[in-house]
A tleap script that builds the chain and sets N, CA, C and O, in Angstrom:
source leaprc.protein.ff14SB
mol = sequence {
  NMET ALA ASP GLU THR ARG GLU GLU ILE GLU
  ALA LYS ALA LYS SER ARG PHE ILE MET ILE
  SER MET MET GLN LEU GLY GLY ALA LEU MET
  VAL VAL ALA GLY LEU ALA VAL LEU GLN GLY
  VAL LEU PRO LEU PRO MET TRP THR ALA TYR
  LEU LEU LEU VAL MET GLY LEU PHE GLU LEU
  PHE VAL ILE PRO GLN MET LEU ALA LYS ILE
  TRP ASN THR ASN ASP ARG ASN PRO PRO THR
  CALA
}
set mol.1.N position { 0.804 -1.175 0.000 }
set mol.1.CA position { 0.000 0.000 0.000 }
set mol.1.C position { 0.857 1.253 0.000 }
set mol.1.O position { 0.367 2.325 -0.356 }
set mol.2.N position { 2.108 1.154 0.384 }
set mol.2.CA position { 2.969 2.324 0.469 }
set mol.2.C position { 3.334 2.856 -0.906 }
set mol.2.O position { 3.709 4.023 -1.021 }
set mol.3.N position { 3.240 2.044 -1.953 }
set mol.3.CA position { 3.608 2.501 -3.283 }
set mol.3.C position { 2.477 3.227 -4.004 }
set mol.3.O position { 2.676 3.701 -5.122 }
set mol.4.N position { 1.291 3.328 -3.395 }
set mol.4.CA position { 0.177 4.051 -3.993 }
set mol.4.C position { 0.291 5.539 -3.672 }
set mol.4.O position { 0.662 5.917 -2.561 }
set mol.5.N position { -0.029 6.371 -4.648 }
set mol.5.CA position { -0.018 7.805 -4.407 }
set mol.5.C position { -1.323 8.231 -3.755 }
set mol.5.O position { -2.294 7.476 -3.711 }
set mol.6.N position { -1.321 9.444 -3.256 }
set mol.6.CA position { -2.527 9.978 -2.611 }
set mol.6.C position { -3.691 10.023 -3.597 }
set mol.6.O position { -4.829 9.730 -3.230 }
set mol.7.N position { -3.411 10.385 -4.836 }
set mol.7.CA position { -4.463 10.467 -5.847 }
set mol.7.C position { -5.061 9.093 -6.134 }
set mol.7.O position { -6.273 8.973 -6.313 }
set mol.8.N position { -4.228 8.058 -6.179 }
set mol.8.CA position { -4.728 6.705 -6.412 }
set mol.8.C position { -5.595 6.230 -5.254 }
set mol.8.O position { -6.625 5.590 -5.465 }
set mol.9.N position { -5.181 6.539 -4.045 }
set mol.9.CA position { -5.951 6.143 -2.867 }
set mol.9.C position { -7.295 6.859 -2.856 }
set mol.9.O position { -8.322 6.250 -2.557 }
set mol.10.N position { -7.293 8.161 -3.184 }
set mol.10.CA position { -8.537 8.919 -3.219 }
set mol.10.C position { -9.456 8.429 -4.332 }
set mol.10.O position { -10.671 8.368 -4.146 }
set mol.11.N position { -8.892 8.079 -5.484 }
set mol.11.CA position { -9.700 7.570 -6.592 }
set mol.11.C position { -10.335 6.236 -6.224 }
set mol.11.O position { -11.494 5.983 -6.551 }
set mol.12.N position { -9.569 5.379 -5.542 }
set mol.12.CA position { -10.107 4.084 -5.111 }
set mol.12.C position { -11.230 4.275 -4.091 }
set mol.12.O position { -12.261 3.605 -4.162 }
set mol.13.N position { -11.027 5.185 -3.151 }
set mol.13.CA position { -12.054 5.446 -2.142 }
set mol.13.C position { -13.310 6.029 -2.781 }
set mol.13.O position { -14.425 5.673 -2.399 }
set mol.14.N position { -13.134 6.919 -3.744 }
set mol.14.CA position { -14.288 7.515 -4.422 }
set mol.14.C position { -15.080 6.459 -5.192 }
set mol.14.O position { -16.310 6.442 -5.138 }
set mol.15.N position { -14.384 5.584 -5.902 }
set mol.15.CA position { -15.086 4.549 -6.664 }
set mol.15.C position { -15.799 3.571 -5.744 }
set mol.15.O position { -16.887 3.096 -6.069 }
set mol.16.N position { -15.205 3.267 -4.611 }
set mol.16.CA position { -15.857 2.375 -3.648 }
set mol.16.C position { -17.093 3.034 -3.046 }
set mol.16.O position { -18.122 2.383 -2.863 }
set mol.17.N position { -16.991 4.321 -2.740 }
set mol.17.CA position { -18.133 5.048 -2.203 }
set mol.17.C position { -19.281 5.058 -3.203 }
set mol.17.O position { -20.435 4.848 -2.831 }
set mol.18.N position { -18.964 5.304 -4.473 }
set mol.18.CA position { -19.988 5.324 -5.514 }
set mol.18.C position { -20.622 3.948 -5.652 }
set mol.18.O position { -21.839 3.846 -5.807 }
set mol.19.N position { -19.826 2.895 -5.599 }
set mol.19.CA position { -20.349 1.538 -5.719 }
set mol.19.C position { -21.313 1.219 -4.574 }
set mol.19.O position { -22.392 0.672 -4.805 }
set mol.20.N position { -20.929 1.557 -3.347 }
set mol.20.CA position { -21.799 1.294 -2.201 }
set mol.20.C position { -23.075 2.124 -2.306 }
set mol.20.O position { -24.160 1.632 -1.996 }
set mol.21.N position { -22.954 3.371 -2.737 }
set mol.21.CA position { -24.129 4.227 -2.883 }
set mol.21.C position { -25.081 3.685 -3.941 }
set mol.21.O position { -26.297 3.721 -3.755 }
set mol.22.N position { -24.546 3.187 -5.038 }
set mol.22.CA position { -25.392 2.631 -6.094 }
set mol.22.C position { -26.082 1.344 -5.627 }
set mol.22.O position { -27.232 1.090 -5.985 }
set mol.23.N position { -25.382 0.539 -4.833 }
set mol.23.CA position { -26.000 -0.662 -4.282 }
set mol.23.C position { -27.168 -0.281 -3.376 }
set mol.23.O position { -28.236 -0.889 -3.450 }
set mol.24.N position { -26.970 0.717 -2.528 }
set mol.24.CA position { -28.036 1.145 -1.634 }
set mol.24.C position { -29.210 1.731 -2.415 }
set mol.24.O position { -30.366 1.474 -2.077 }
set mol.25.N position { -28.928 2.508 -3.445 }
set mol.25.CA position { -29.995 3.068 -4.266 }
set mol.25.C position { -30.776 1.960 -4.969 }
set mol.25.O position { -32.005 1.992 -5.010 }
set mol.26.N position { -30.065 0.989 -5.518 }
set mol.26.CA position { -30.733 -0.139 -6.168 }
set mol.26.C position { -31.605 -0.917 -5.193 }
set mol.26.O position { -32.714 -1.325 -5.539 }
set mol.27.N position { -31.109 -1.125 -3.978 }
set mol.27.CA position { -31.895 -1.813 -2.963 }
set mol.27.C position { -33.146 -1.040 -2.582 }
set mol.27.O position { -34.218 -1.620 -2.409 }
set mol.28.N position { -33.001 0.278 -2.452 }
set mol.28.CA position { -34.164 1.102 -2.110 }
set mol.28.C position { -35.201 1.063 -3.231 }
set mol.28.O position { -36.402 1.012 -2.964 }
set mol.29.N position { -34.747 1.087 -4.472 }
set mol.29.CA position { -35.675 1.009 -5.597 }
set mol.29.C position { -36.388 -0.341 -5.645 }
set mol.29.O position { -37.564 -0.409 -6.001 }
set mol.30.N position { -35.683 -1.412 -5.289 }
set mol.30.CA position { -36.320 -2.727 -5.247 }
set mol.30.C position { -37.390 -2.775 -4.157 }
set mol.30.O position { -38.453 -3.362 -4.358 }
set mol.31.N position { -37.116 -2.167 -3.014 }
set mol.31.CA position { -38.099 -2.136 -1.932 }
set mol.31.C position { -39.325 -1.349 -2.368 }
set mol.31.O position { -40.455 -1.769 -2.121 }
set mol.32.N position { -39.106 -0.205 -3.016 }
set mol.32.CA position { -40.237 0.605 -3.490 }
set mol.32.C position { -41.054 -0.176 -4.523 }
set mol.32.O position { -42.284 -0.131 -4.509 }
set mol.33.N position { -40.366 -0.889 -5.418 }
set mol.33.CA position { -41.085 -1.698 -6.415 }
set mol.33.C position { -41.882 -2.801 -5.727 }
set mol.33.O position { -43.012 -3.081 -6.126 }
set mol.34.N position { -41.316 -3.428 -4.706 }
set mol.34.CA position { -42.042 -4.453 -3.965 }
set mol.34.C position { -43.270 -3.895 -3.276 }
set mol.34.O position { -44.324 -4.531 -3.263 }
set mol.35.N position { -43.137 -2.705 -2.703 }
set mol.35.CA position { -44.292 -2.072 -2.070 }
set mol.35.C position { -45.346 -1.693 -3.106 }
set mol.35.O position { -46.544 -1.768 -2.834 }
set mol.36.N position { -44.899 -1.286 -4.290 }
set mol.36.CA position { -45.844 -0.949 -5.358 }
set mol.36.C position { -46.630 -2.180 -5.801 }
set mol.36.O position { -47.819 -2.083 -6.106 }
set mol.37.N position { -45.976 -3.325 -5.837 }
set mol.37.CA position { -46.681 -4.563 -6.188 }
set mol.37.C position { -47.683 -4.918 -5.094 }
set mol.37.O position { -48.804 -5.334 -5.389 }
set mol.38.N position { -47.285 -4.758 -3.838 }
set mol.38.CA position { -48.209 -5.056 -2.730 }
set mol.38.C position { -49.438 -4.163 -2.766 }
set mol.38.O position { -50.531 -4.607 -2.416 }
set mol.39.N position { -49.280 -2.918 -3.179 }
set mol.39.CA position { -50.395 -1.971 -3.230 }
set mol.39.C position { -51.220 -2.109 -4.508 }
set mol.39.O position { -52.269 -1.477 -4.637 }
set mol.40.N position { -50.760 -2.926 -5.449 }
set mol.40.CA position { -51.499 -3.132 -6.676 }
set mol.40.C position { -51.170 -2.127 -7.771 }
set mol.40.O position { -51.841 -2.098 -8.803 }
set mol.41.N position { -50.159 -1.313 -7.563 }
set mol.41.CA position { -49.772 -0.320 -8.568 }
set mol.41.C position { -49.097 -1.007 -9.748 }
set mol.41.O position { -49.337 -0.649 -10.901 }
set mol.42.N position { -48.266 -1.979 -9.464 }
set mol.42.CA position { -47.623 -2.764 -10.515 }
set mol.42.C position { -48.355 -4.101 -10.651 }
set mol.42.O position { -48.526 -4.813 -9.662 }
set mol.43.N position { -48.783 -4.443 -11.856 }
set mol.43.CA position { -49.542 -5.692 -12.042 }
set mol.43.C position { -48.627 -6.912 -12.154 }
set mol.43.O position { -48.440 -7.468 -13.236 }
set mol.44.N position { -48.072 -7.308 -11.031 }
set mol.44.CA position { -47.208 -8.488 -10.976 }
set mol.44.C position { -47.767 -9.449 -9.934 }
set mol.44.O position { -48.551 -9.046 -9.074 }
set mol.45.N position { -47.368 -10.720 -10.007 }
set mol.45.CA position { -47.809 -11.676 -8.980 }
set mol.45.C position { -47.319 -11.259 -7.588 }
set mol.45.O position { -46.290 -10.597 -7.455 }
set mol.46.N position { -48.052 -11.648 -6.582 }
set mol.46.CA position { -47.741 -11.247 -5.214 }
set mol.46.C position { -46.384 -11.781 -4.739 }
set mol.46.O position { -45.712 -11.141 -3.931 }
set mol.47.N position { -45.985 -12.957 -5.243 }
set mol.47.CA position { -44.704 -13.507 -4.797 }
set mol.47.C position { -43.537 -12.630 -5.241 }
set mol.47.O position { -42.491 -12.619 -4.592 }
set mol.48.N position { -43.705 -11.895 -6.342 }
set mol.48.CA position { -42.617 -11.000 -6.764 }
set mol.48.C position { -42.450 -9.844 -5.786 }
set mol.48.O position { -41.344 -9.333 -5.608 }
set mol.49.N position { -43.547 -9.431 -5.152 }
set mol.49.CA position { -43.458 -8.356 -4.161 }
set mol.49.C position { -42.568 -8.784 -2.998 }
set mol.49.O position { -41.694 -8.034 -2.563 }
set mol.50.N position { -42.797 -9.978 -2.508 }
set mol.50.CA position { -41.997 -10.455 -1.379 }
set mol.50.C position { -40.543 -10.690 -1.787 }
set mol.50.O position { -39.623 -10.412 -1.018 }
set mol.51.N position { -40.347 -11.196 -2.984 }
set mol.51.CA position { -38.992 -11.398 -3.481 }
set mol.51.C position { -38.261 -10.067 -3.613 }
set mol.51.O position { -37.109 -9.943 -3.197 }
set mol.52.N position { -38.930 -9.072 -4.192 }
set mol.52.CA position { -38.320 -7.747 -4.330 }
set mol.52.C position { -38.014 -7.125 -2.973 }
set mol.52.O position { -36.967 -6.502 -2.800 }
set mol.53.N position { -38.911 -7.287 -2.018 }
set mol.53.CA position { -38.684 -6.734 -0.687 }
set mol.53.C position { -37.486 -7.372 -0.008 }
set mol.53.O position { -36.636 -6.676 0.546 }
set mol.54.N position { -37.418 -8.691 -0.050 }
set mol.54.CA position { -36.308 -9.393 0.611 }
set mol.54.C position { -34.981 -9.063 -0.066 }
set mol.54.O position { -33.996 -8.746 0.601 }
set mol.55.N position { -34.963 -9.141 -1.397 }
set mol.55.CA position { -33.724 -8.851 -2.113 }
set mol.55.C position { -33.324 -7.382 -1.955 }
set mol.55.O position { -32.141 -7.072 -1.818 }
set mol.56.N position { -34.298 -6.488 -1.973 }
set mol.56.CA position { -34.008 -5.070 -1.812 }
set mol.56.C position { -33.446 -4.745 -0.442 }
set mol.56.O position { -32.485 -3.985 -0.327 }
set mol.57.N position { -34.037 -5.315 0.597 }
set mol.57.CA position { -33.520 -5.075 1.951 }
set mol.57.C position { -32.125 -5.667 2.119 }
set mol.57.O position { -31.272 -5.075 2.781 }
set mol.58.N position { -31.891 -6.834 1.520 }
set mol.58.CA position { -30.564 -7.448 1.571 }
set mol.58.C position { -29.541 -6.553 0.875 }
set mol.58.O position { -28.447 -6.329 1.392 }
set mol.59.N position { -29.908 -6.042 -0.304 }
set mol.59.CA position { -28.992 -5.179 -1.057 }
set mol.59.C position { -28.827 -3.812 -0.381 }
set mol.59.O position { -27.786 -3.170 -0.521 }
set mol.60.N position { -29.829 -3.383 0.330 }
set mol.60.CA position { -29.774 -2.081 0.983 }
set mol.60.C position { -28.915 -2.105 2.243 }
set mol.60.O position { -28.185 -1.150 2.510 }
set mol.61.N position { -28.994 -3.183 3.019 }
set mol.61.CA position { -28.319 -3.209 4.312 }
set mol.61.C position { -27.136 -4.170 4.409 }
set mol.61.O position { -26.137 -3.837 5.045 }
set mol.62.N position { -27.218 -5.332 3.806 }
set mol.62.CA position { -26.204 -6.364 4.016 }
set mol.62.C position { -25.030 -6.236 3.037 }
set mol.62.O position { -23.871 -6.260 3.451 }
set mol.63.N position { -25.326 -6.101 1.764 }
set mol.63.CA position { -24.267 -6.070 0.743 }
set mol.63.C position { -23.281 -4.924 0.969 }
set mol.63.O position { -22.077 -5.164 0.884 }
set mol.64.N position { -23.718 -3.692 1.252 }
set mol.64.CA position { -22.729 -2.631 1.493 }
set mol.64.C position { -21.810 -2.923 2.681 }
set mol.64.O position { -20.624 -2.595 2.644 }
set mol.65.N position { -22.352 -3.534 3.725 }
set mol.65.CA position { -21.516 -3.898 4.871 }
set mol.65.C position { -20.475 -4.943 4.481 }
set mol.65.O position { -19.319 -4.870 4.898 }
set mol.66.N position { -20.901 -5.915 3.675 }
set mol.66.CA position { -19.977 -6.953 3.228 }
set mol.66.C position { -18.873 -6.360 2.356 }
set mol.66.O position { -17.702 -6.701 2.521 }
set mol.67.N position { -19.240 -5.475 1.431 }
set mol.67.CA position { -18.244 -4.854 0.566 }
set mol.67.C position { -17.244 -4.038 1.372 }
set mol.67.O position { -16.039 -4.112 1.130 }
set mol.68.N position { -17.739 -3.263 2.325 }
set mol.68.CA position { -16.849 -2.448 3.150 }
set mol.68.C position { -15.881 -3.327 3.942 }
set mol.68.O position { -14.700 -3.002 4.064 }
set mol.69.N position { -16.378 -4.431 4.474 }
set mol.69.CA position { -15.515 -5.325 5.245 }
set mol.69.C position { -14.460 -5.978 4.349 }
set mol.69.O position { -13.294 -6.078 4.734 }
set mol.70.N position { -14.866 -6.420 3.161 }
set mol.70.CA position { -13.916 -7.051 2.230 }
set mol.70.C position { -12.848 -6.055 1.802 }
set mol.70.O position { -11.659 -6.373 1.802 }
set mol.71.N position { -13.269 -4.859 1.441 }
set mol.71.CA position { -12.309 -3.857 0.987 }
set mol.71.C position { -11.382 -3.438 2.110 }
set mol.71.O position { -10.193 -3.220 1.877 }
set mol.72.N position { -11.901 -3.320 3.326 }
set mol.72.CA position { -11.067 -2.942 4.462 }
set mol.72.C position { -10.037 -4.034 4.749 }
set mol.72.O position { -8.875 -3.736 5.024 }
set mol.73.N position { -10.458 -5.287 4.686 }
set mol.73.CA position { -9.545 -6.399 4.919 }
set mol.73.C position { -8.474 -6.464 3.838 }
set mol.73.O position { -7.301 -6.691 4.137 }
set mol.74.N position { -8.873 -6.264 2.579 }
set mol.74.CA position { -7.902 -6.300 1.486 }
set mol.74.C position { -6.918 -5.151 1.560 }
set mol.74.O position { -5.773 -5.295 1.133 }
set mol.75.N position { -7.339 -4.010 2.093 }
set mol.75.CA position { -6.417 -2.889 2.240 }
set mol.75.C position { -5.384 -3.156 3.323 }
set mol.75.O position { -4.227 -2.750 3.209 }
set mol.76.N position { -5.810 -3.835 4.364 }
set mol.76.CA position { -4.880 -4.130 5.462 }
set mol.76.C position { -3.947 -5.282 5.096 }
set mol.76.O position { -2.747 -5.222 5.367 }
set mol.77.N position { -4.494 -6.324 4.485 }
set mol.77.CA position { -3.732 -7.505 4.108 }
set mol.77.C position { -3.910 -7.754 2.605 }
set mol.77.O position { -4.756 -8.560 2.219 }
set mol.78.N position { -3.147 -7.093 1.769 }
set mol.78.CA position { -3.334 -7.293 0.329 }
set mol.78.C position { -3.072 -8.730 -0.061 }
set mol.78.O position { -2.179 -9.370 0.494 }
set mol.79.N position { -3.853 -9.259 -1.031 }
set mol.79.CA position { -3.638 -10.649 -1.449 }
set mol.79.C position { -2.280 -10.807 -2.134 }
set mol.79.O position { -1.824 -9.939 -2.878 }
set mol.80.N position { -1.669 -11.927 -1.858 }
set mol.80.CA position { -0.373 -12.223 -2.499 }
set mol.80.C position { -0.604 -13.150 -3.658 }
set mol.80.O position { -1.263 -14.182 -3.531 }
set mol.81.N position { -0.053 -12.771 -4.796 }
set mol.81.CA position { -0.266 -13.596 -5.997 }
set mol.81.C position { 1.038 -14.040 -6.589 }
set mol.81.O position { 1.050 -14.740 -7.601 }
savepdb mol mol.pdb
quit
């Protein structure tokens, strides 16, 4: 990690932040779509509403935490190849 410049570190952090933000936005949109199906706004089967809700909540809360943990671990202990 010592051979990376400040600009490279900032670019990596910015791209990771954008990725996590997009995951959260996608999860929120899935939850809204699931709620729309439950309310009858979207003409889809009811099981899709529950699927969208579960997947959206998972993408909204769990996936960003997992990505942050993986990236933090890789920064501390870079993989050896």
